N, C-alpha and C positions, 0 to 999 in steps of 0.2 A: 273806460275808461279815460281819463281825464285829457283836457286838452291838450291839445300838441305846445311843441315848443313855440316861443315867438317869434315870427320873422325877423327880424334884425340885433341877433345877440352882440352882445361886445365881446371886445378881447378875451380872446381865451387865458385868464390866472387862477388856476387852481390855486385852490383852498380848503383848509376844513372850514372856515367860517370862523377862526378860535385864533386871532392874529397874533394872541400869546404862544398858543399849540404851534401856531406854524414855524417860529422861529426857533423853540426846539428844536423843532424837526428838522433845523433850516430850509425851510422850504418844500411844499409842494410842487412837483414833477408832473408834466404831460406823463402818461402812462403807467403813472402810479396807484398801484394795487394796496388798499391799507385793510389788515383783518383789526376787528376790538377783537380781544380774549375779553370778556366781562363773566360780571357776577350774577348780572341781573338785567332785562330788558329797559328798566329804568336807564341804566349807565350808559347803554345803549344810543336809546331815546336820547339822551342827556346831548351827545353825538353829531346824531342824526338830525337834529333839528337844528343846530346853525349852518352845517351842512347845507341843507335844502336851504336853505334862506342867504346863503353868498352866490348859488344857483341860479336862485331867480332873482336874487340886485345884479345877479352881471347875464340876465337873460338868456340863459344857455338849456341845453335840453336835460332834461334830468330825468331817468328813469325810476322805476318804484320795483321790483321784482317782488312780489307779493305772491307767496305758498305758503307759510306756516301756520299752524294755529294761533299762534301768538294774538297779540290786539294790533293795529293797525299801527307802524313809524307813521306816515304820511295819508294825507285825509284825499282824496279824488279833489277835492277842489284848492288845496295846494298848491297844483302849477307842475306838478308830476305825473308823467305819464305812467300807471298803472298799469303791468301784466300779471297773468296770472298761471305759469306755470304747476305740471302739475307731478309734482314728486311720487303720487300714490299707480303714474301710468307707468311708471317705472326712470330706471337709471339714461336710457337710451333715447327713448320716449322725453325726457326733461331735460337732456342738452341739446335736445334738436331744437322744443320751444324755446331755450333760454337762449338761443345761438342763431336765432332765423331771425331774432329783436334783435343780438350785437349786430349783425350786419345788415340789418335794414338799416340801423343810425348811424351808423358809419361814426367817424374820426371824434373826434374833443366831444364825448355825451359823456355827462356824468350821472352814476349809476347807486344804486342802494337793494342790499340784499336784505329780503327776511334772516331773521340767528339763521348761519349752514348748522347749527345741530340738530335744527328739526328732520335734515334729509338723512343724517347717521338714523334716526331714529326711524323714518319712514322704510331706507334700503336696510339697516336691522344692520348695519356694516360702518365705521369710522372710515377705512379704507375707501368703500366708493365716496364718501362725502371728500375726500381727498381725492381722487379720482377727477370726482366732479372740477374742486377750482383748478386740477395741474389740467384740464384742459381748457377754462375759460380762464384763466387768468392771463395767459399768455394771448389771447388772443385782445383781449381788452389792453393790455400793455402795446402791444401793434397797432392799433389803433388808435392811440392817444389819448385813452380817457382817464378818469378817475374814478375807483369805484370803492366802496364800505360794503366791507363784510363783517360778519360776527361771531363767533364763536362761543360755546358755554367756557369756563374756567375751573378745571381740571374733569371735564369730563369726560374727554374725550382719547384713545389707545394713541401710542406711540405710529398706531401703521397710519392713522390717520392726519395725525397735527405732526408729523415728519414730512408729509407729501408738503402743507401746506406752509411749513415754516422754513422749507426750501426752495418755494415757489414766489410765495410773493416779495413783494418789495419793502409791506412794513408788515412786523407782526407786534404789537401794542399791548401792554398786559396793564388794565383797569381793573382796581378791588378799591372795597371800601375799609375806611379803619375811623372808627371814630369819629361817623359823619359825613367823610372827609373823601373824597374821592384822588385818589392817583392814579396815572401814567407813569407805567415802565417802559422803555423800550426794549423789546426783547430781539427784534432786526431790524433795522432802519439802514437796507442798501446803500452804498453810495453815499454816503451824509455823514456827519461829522462822527467821528468812532466815539468823543467824550460822554455823546448823551448816550449811549448802550448801558452804562455802566450805573445811572441818575436816575431815582425814585423822583419826579415832576407832584408836585401838592397840587390840584386847582384850586384857587380861592378864586373872592370873589373878584368879580368885576373880567373876569377869562382870562385872570392871571394864573403864572404858571409858574412858581420856583422850587428850585432842587431843590430836593432833603438832603445837603451835602453834612449831616454829622453822624457818624456811627452807631453814638445811643437811641436819636428816632427811625435810623433806617432799622436796625435791628426791632424795635417793638413797631415798624411798619410791617415784618416784614414778617413776622413771628403770626399775627393777627393775619394774615392773607389769605389763607387755608392753604396755603402750599401739598402737595401732597407728599412728600418726604423722595427717599433717594430710592423708592423697591423698585426691582425691575418691571414689576405688573401692578404697579399700588388703581392705575386705575383698570379697571377691566372690560373687557367689550362689551358692546349689543349680543352679540352671539354668549360669550360664558356666562353673564348675566341670570339670560334665559336654559341653558340648559342649564348653569348650579341649581335654580327653583325649578326643573325638571328632574334631576336626580334627587332632588330632596320629594319632593313626590313620589319619585318611583321607592324610595327608602322607607318612603309612611306605610309604604303597598307591601316590603319586604316584609316589613317589621309587625304585618298583620294589623294595622292601625288606618286604611285604603282611604283617601282623599278623592273620592270617583269622580265625583264636579273636576275641583283643580286635576287632574289627571288627563280629562279629557279634551280638556284644554290648551294643555303644556303639548299634547299631543298633537293635535287639528294647529297648532303656533309652528309647532316645527314642521311638522309635515307640508305645510306651505313653502318655511324656507328650505328644508331637504332638495326636497324632490321639484320636478317642473309642474308648471301647473294645469294638466289637461286632464280633462272632464274623466274620463276612463282610466285613466290611471289613478288620478285619486283615489276612485272608488275603490279600487284593488285594494292600493292602499288603510281604505279606511277600517276593509273587512278584517284582511289579512296581519299589517302590523301590527308591533303595540310600542309602547314606549319605549320598552327597555331594547329593540331594536334599533329606534332611533338614536339614540342614546349612545350603542355600538358603534355607529356608522360613526356617528359626533369621534368619538375615541379616534376613529383611522381618516380624520380627512385631515388634508394641507389642505390652508388655506380655510376660508367660508365661499357661502353661494352653493348654486344645487349641483346637485350630482350624476343630472344628466341622464334621459332617456335610458340608453345601453346599462348602466349603474341600478337603476330603480328595478326594470324589467327583471337582472338576476334575483336582486332580493326580493321582490315581490312573488318570483315563480317560486323561489326556494319558501320560500314562506308560505306558500298552496299547497306546496307539497307537506311541509311539515306539518299541516292540520287534516288537509284532505286524503292525504298518502302516507300515513306519517312508517307504516316499514320501511315502506321504500325508503324516506328519506334518513330515515337513523342507517342506512349501509350507505348514505352520498359521501362523499367529499365534502369534507367543510370547505367552505369559503375562507381564504388565508387573502383577504386584499384589500387595497387600500384608495379612500376618492380623494382626488384634486376637485375643489370649489373652482364654481364656475370664472367668483372672485379671480381666481388668478390670472384665469385667462382673461380679464377684462384689465385687471392694472399692468398686466405684462405687454397690452397691446398700448395704453398710457403713458405705460416710462419708457416706451422705446418709441414713442413717437411717429404709431402707426393706427393710434384710434382713425383719424382722420381720412385715413387711405381705407381703411375697410370700411368706414361706415359712407362714401363712395363706390362700394362694390354690389349695394342694395339701391342702387339707382339702377334701372333696366338700359337706361342709353349708356354706354359705359360702363359697363358693370366690370369688364374682360378688361380694363383697361392698366396697366401701372404693376399686372402682376410679377410680368417674368420679367427675366435678365439681370443680372446683378446686382443694380440698383432697384430693382422689382420690391415688391411687399414681399414677397415669400424667400428670397435673399438675404431680406432686412429682418424677418422674422428668426432665421437663421441666426442671428450672429446678436440674437437679441437676448439683454440679461436677465435676471430674477431679483426680487429683493433678498439682503441678507437672511430675511427673519424667515422666507420661505423657500430661501438654499438648506436653511438649519431645519426643516421640518421634512424633505428629501434625505437631506444625509440621516436622519434618523430611522426613516422608514430600509434607508439600505441598512445600515444598522442590524435592523430587525432581521431582511429576507438573508444575512449574510452571504454567499454568495451563489445564493438559488437563482437559478432564469426566471425571469418574470416578464413578462407584455404589458405596453402602457397602449394601454385601450380609447377608442375614443369614445364620448358619453354626450353629446352633444344636447343640446336643452329641447331641438325639435326632433332628436334621434328618436328610431324602434317606437312612436307613435300609432294608434291606429290611423291607418291611412298613407301613411309617411313614414317607411323603413330606414330610405337614410342607409342601404344596405352597398358598401362596401363603395360608398361614397370621399369616408376621409378616413386615413391611415390609422393601421393598427404596428405598433410597434416593438419588435422581439430585444428584451435589454438579458445577452449571455450572462453577465455578471460577472464576469471573469478577470484577477489581476490584485490589482492596487487601488485603494478607497478610492484617488484620485481620479485614477481613470474611470472604473465604473458610475461614479459622480458625472465626469460627463457624456459619458454614453450616456445616464438617463438624463441632463441635462435637453441632450443632441436631439433624442426621443422624443422628447415634451416638446419641442420648437418643430420637431416635423408634424407631428399632431396638428398643433396650431398652423400653420404652415397649409395643412391640407384644407384646412375651410374656405382658403380661399384659391382650392384649384378651382382649372377649370369648370373640370368635370361636376366639381360641387356645387359651383353656381349654378352650371346649366339646368343638375336636376333641381335646383332651390328653385332655379328661372318656370322652368315647367310645371311643376308645383305650386306655382304661384306664391311660392314663401319668397322671394329675392327680395323684399321688404321687411320679411320679420328680423328680428335682431335673435341671429344665432348667440347662443355663446357654446363657449368648448369646457366643457369639466372632462374629466379625467378618471379612467376605473382600472388600476394596476395590480395583474393578479400574477399571483404566484403560477407557474408557470404547471400543470398538471406532469408525471415520470418519475423515474427510481433513479436516483444517483450514483455515479460509483464508476460511471464507466466516460466512454469519450465519448461518445451521445449519447444527447437525452432528447425524450419524447414521452409522450402517454405512449401506453403498446394500441390503441384506436381512438379515432376522435372523430366525428361524424355532425351531423345536421338533421336532424325529423322536422317533419312535417305533419301539423292533427289531420290535412287533409292530404289524400295524394291524388296531385294533378293527374299524372301518366301513369293509368289503370293500363299498364300492357300485354293483360290477360282475361276476359270477363271474368273469374274468380275473384280478381281481387277488388274488395271494397275501398271506394275511394275517401270515406268516409272512418277508416278505420289508421289511416295515415301511412307515412312508409320513410324508411332510413337511409340515407345515404354515410354509408359506411367507407373511413379508409384506417392501414395502418400509420403511426406517427402521427407527428402536427395535424391538425384538422386543416390544415392550412391548402391541402390539395380538395379539400372537401365545401370547402364557400367560393375560392376561385377555378376558374375555369384551365385544369392541369389541359394541354394540348397533346402531354408528348404519353398519356397515361389513360387504364379508368382508373372505377369506383364499381362498390359493391348498392345495388340498390337492394332493399327488404320491405316486399309493400308486408304491414304488420297483420294480417291477418290472413296471409297467405306466404308465411318466412319460405318455404321454400321454393318458390314460383323466380326464377330470371327468362328473362330478355332472352338471350340465349337458350340451345336448344342441346345439344352436346357438351361431353369435355369442352370437346377440342374448340369447340367454341368460346367454352367461358377462359379456359385457359387462355385463348389467344385475347379477351377480353379484360383480363385480371390484371388487379395493379401490380407496376415489378417496380417502381418509383416511390419513393417514401421521404418526406422532408421531414429535419432532425436540426438538433441543436449541436454545433463541432464547440465542444468546451475545448480544444485545443486550437479551434483557429479561432474561437470568442465571432460565428457568422450564421446565421441559418443557412442550412446548404440542402439540396437535395441529390441524391442518389440510391442508387439500385438496392430494394429493402432487402435481396440478401445480404448485400456486402457489408450494410450498414445494422446490421441484426444480428450479424455473426460473433456467434462468444456473449451472447448477452444471455443468463440461464435464466431468468426468470422467462426470456418471451415466453409467448403462449403460443410454441407454434403448432402442436397438437392440435388447439383451439380453434389456430384460424387460419393452418394451411391445407390442401387435399393436393393427392395425387391417384394417378391412373393407374399407378403399379409401382413396385417396388423400384425398378431398374427406371422409373422419369421422376424429370424433377418435379419437385413439390413448387405449387401455388396456392396465390394468397387468395380464399376464397369465401372464411370467415363460416363456413359448413356446421364446423364443433361448434361456436360460438352459437351459433343460429340455433342448433339441434340441438344439445349437452347441457344449456346453462337456461337460467332465468332474461336471460338480455334483452329477448323478445318483448316477452308479459311485461319486463318493467319497461321495457319506452315504449307499451302500449299503455300501460298503466299512467305513466308519467304524462305523457300528453293528452288524454283523455282531462288528466285530472285540470293540465292546465287548459285544454281547450274549456272544458262545464266555469272555468273560472272565471276568463274572458269573456266567455260568452262569444269566444270570433274563433278560427282559427289561429294556431299560431306557429312558429318556428322558432327551433330550440338549436344553439348547438351547444357537444357533449365533450368530453373526453374520457373515456375508461382506462380504467388499470386496474389488471389481477395484483392483488396479494401472494401474499408466502402461503397461506392457508387455503390457496385456490382458491377462493370466492373474489366479488371484484368489489371496487367502489364505482358509481359513473359519477363525473364533475359536470353540475350545470353549471357550465358559463355565460349565456344568456338566452333571454327570452322576448317573443316580442310577436304583436300581432301581425299576422300573415296577410299580406296586401292581393289578398283574391278576392275575386266579386262575387263568384260566384261557383258551384260546385255541379250542378245538375244541368247548365247551360237551359239551350230549346228540348224539347221533347220532342220534335222530329228535324235530323237532320241529316234524310235520307233523300239523296236525286232520283226525280227523274228518273226511268231504268231507261228507255230509250235517249235521255238525254244526250247530242255531241256532248264528246270530255274535251278536256282544254287539259287537265291533268287528275292524275289519279295517286293518291298514298297512302302504306299501310303499314303501321309500328310506329310511328312516336309522334303523337297529338298530344301537346300540350296547353292545358287552358279550355274552358267550358267550353259544350256545343254548339252550336251556331250556325245559321246563317246572314250572310254577307252578300253585298253585292258588289265586289270592285269594278270599276270604272277607271281604272291605271294599273295598268303591268308592270313594274319595274324588273326585268330581264338580267340578269348576267349570265353572258352563255360562257357553258360549260367551258368546252375545248377551246375559246378563242382566249380567258384569263389563263391557260393554267400554264402556257408556253410561254406568257407573261417571265420576267425577271423580278424581282422584291421591288425594287421602286416604282416599275412600269404598277405593280398588284397596292402599293400602298395609292399611285395617285388614282387607280380607278375607285380606291376602297372612297378620297375625299372624293370623288365626281359622285358616288351614294349620296355623299354627307350635304351636299349640295342642291342636290333635286330631293330630298327629303325636304330641305326648309322648301320647298316650291309645293311641298302634298299639302300644307296644311289644308282641309279642307275637304278632303280628297279622301273616298275609298280604297288602300294600295294594296295591291296585292307584290309582294319583294322577292325575288327566289335568283339565289344566287349559289357557288360552289362549295362545299365546305362550310367547314363551322362558321358561323359567325360570330365576332366578336371574338376571334380567334386573337393569341399574341401574335400566331406564326402568318406572314402571307402565304409561306407555302403548304398551312393547312385549311385558308379561308381566305374571306375580308375580316381584315382586323378592323369592325365600324366601334364607335364608342355606343353608348346607347343612345347622345344624342345623334348621331347621324341617321336612326331611326326612327324614330320616337314617333314618326305620323304617319308609319307604316301600321295596316291593320291585322296583316298579317305576314309571317315569315316566315321563307323557305329554305329549308339547307338541303340541296342537290349533292346526295354521296357519291360523287362522281369526279372528287380530286387524286385517286390513287387506289386500291385495292382493296387495301388493308385498312382504310379507314372509315369505321361506322360509328356514329354522331354518338356520342355520351350526349345523355341529355342536361345532365348537371344540376337533376332539379338541388334544390336549396342553396346554387351558386348566385354572386351577384346579378352579373349579367342577368342568368334565365329569370332572378329575382324580377330585373326592373321588367320583364316582359310579362310576367305575371301583375307584376304592380297597376303594368297599364292596359292590362286586360287586352294585350298582341296578342294575338293566336301564332303557338309557332308548331310546325312541324318537320321533317322531314319528308327526304321521294330517295326510294334506292330501285334508281333503274332499271338493276339486273334484279330484284326480287319481283317475282307474282304479285302482281294486285297494286302495279306501280307506273305508270306511264304517265310521261310528259310531249305534247306536242309542239315543240317548239318551233316546228316551220311553221305555225297555225300565229304562232306571237310575231316572227320577224316577217310574216306576212302583210301584219297591221304597220298603217308609216310610225319609224321611228321620229320622234318627238322629241330627242335629246337636243340635238341642237338651236332648238327651237325655245324650249324650258334653258336654257344652261348653253350659249354662243359660245363663251369658251373652253366647253369642253367637246367643241366638237371631233375633233381629234379621237372619242375615243366609240365612236358609234358600231365598230363593228365588234366590241368587247360587252359597250351597257345600249339595249334596245328599251326604249320608252316606249308605250300601248295607248293611247288614252281610247277609251270608250264607249256608246253611247250605253245610255240608262239601261240597267238591263238586261245589255251583252251579255257577261259574265255573270255566273253565281256561281260561290261556293256554299260547301256542306261540307262542315267537320264534326263527326259524330266522337266526342269524346273516348263514352265508352268501347265504344267498338272499336278504338286507335281506327278510324278511315276518314278519308277527303278525297272531294271529287270536286273539281272546280268546271262547269259546265257550261255552254255555249247555247244561247239561245239558236234555234236553227235558221240557216237561212231562208231566205223568200221561198227559191225552190222547194227546200228541202220540206218546211210548213206547208206548202202547197198539196206535195207527194202523201206529207202525213194523212 
């Protein structure tokens, strides 16, 4: 960087350094951004030199942003400060680097940028070049600066140049004809309109002569390289690269392959389409082909990466295509569209939301400015899309017709090794019924809703917990046709579910944890991935599918799924209702495979026994999960839908695949407590997480009897108390116990905590004591349980009325209650929430996941130890 500006600048008199040009432009004013559209760098250099000399003569601070590969416009000894932002670091980082300099420099500074065309090359996007200008130009205007930019003539598609033209104060076309330089104003904001229609010849002595006769004007313009009227005469970077890739693919199809060129094209396009994550890129290189990438491009709205969820779905299908071809041949073909991350970035830039979103990456105040009518999320819901993007959405709607689809999040950070983002971002069903205008409005609302979820408190807290708050998150979208059979009022797949290649809940010793498990529901899969407080699901251990946690038909019937989620095509909504009512009159529904009854006089219940015993469904799911686990070299989690066909067969639709965020399977080899150790509690029957031995030094106990008599508002208040205590538990080993379901949406069934309110806990216990009929649904594969597993948080249920379960509540209450000390404002809840701080080694928790047993033992008191 060169020396800083002189200490005593003269009065700021903006100028181009060319008096004749100043006259043509009716003067240069503070705040003006001047964009030169040039044929060559020499033409830009000819304009930069007098501008820089004028800055030096006025002793103004001049900053040169040097980022391009072309030769330098100014030298370090020329009186300018030279800064080197890095386009290769990505759009977000480049914006930060440039704007940090601008903010530090303050008002009345003069700027020169290298040719912006190199930004489009670096980001492979004319629109992102335009987005950078849209973010930068207004700030320079506000600071009363004067700034020179350049772009190459006839190089950039309308998406990028239109944004620059709309934003800048000056856009001046510079070209040569017969060795003379001409300047043609295209946009001169708030100046004399007369100059807009005249071309000016740059003559010796810095004179600019208006070309007034039609013959000369016609001759000049005819030789100016004007691209013509064609709508897409200038093709974008992506179009050029994909055109070249299609040519290479065509050579292979014509039996004249160019292997080197194809490998180069594949590597380039894979980096453009998919997140730059090592594990994912390894799988892409191994399993996808150039034809796969070209097929993705054919279904893209906008450009950019398609995100982690879409990438995982495509990779998983490619794995099965190669490693389980017979199964792959019987699967439902995916029929999806992809909305690239550039659409998301452009939406935020054009709707004035970029800087709001940027502030959410800062740990101080990252939750500020989100809520309320003028908060960021409300503004997102009111945002608009570029016309070109809307036209692509319309084309997709025409393809789907009135078939339902779902708009799913597929962010850059989603579904990666180590960070699943399960349930953090929204997905929105579009029932897609009615007039085209209404269906388009519903689609755009769904897209905005997913975009708004990137700034939800839940998602931002998740990012902070995972150390990802300062990462540049971009939201792509995966828009999928909903599986099901058309023809009736209610639309849904016959079944859907979640599959895990590793089973963290072996409720019977015969279960092989490494064989995997499936959580199965009838209807939409929402009940498999969300914790449904009003119902149950079917868990299928894939090595022992006949085993159930329940032991008799009565228990099976009590814990069978009774409600189902579906799309109501008449109400144009997602609804929940009784299974028997929603499938009544559906001739295609496989009742014989899905339902069972104890005898003919009793009602049938959803058991899926026929599906499990009389079809190859279990074998197919085990094959599918094993193939994906082997390819990923890591446990995986999938979402799927299942539909039976008219010939009695079925098709599996693989909807999602991501690395399962489990840290280990076996855990410690010996988690057996000493037989004579006094127990604080013991539990049998629902232990999720690897076996372990830990030493809690704090117990937080929500007393079931006291909590049970509270009203809804009081229960919600207690839930917030838990969140505040959790915030004060970082660094402690905490055992937390409470009645009913943690994470329930219904305060009358448990504590409706968000995961961020229990994330510092080491072990979480659900005491099944809310009422007699509440049996914990362990909810494998749901978003809440996924967060517990991802955080390596031990979960277990305690059944006070069943053998092998006990809780010494009196012993907990005998320890002094630290609630008022830790959170004085919550002292009123001491009768409900008891917090006990313990000496090191006073408690030991032994969790045996394989044996589905857990015990918490106490160190013997002094007298007990002496007697022993």
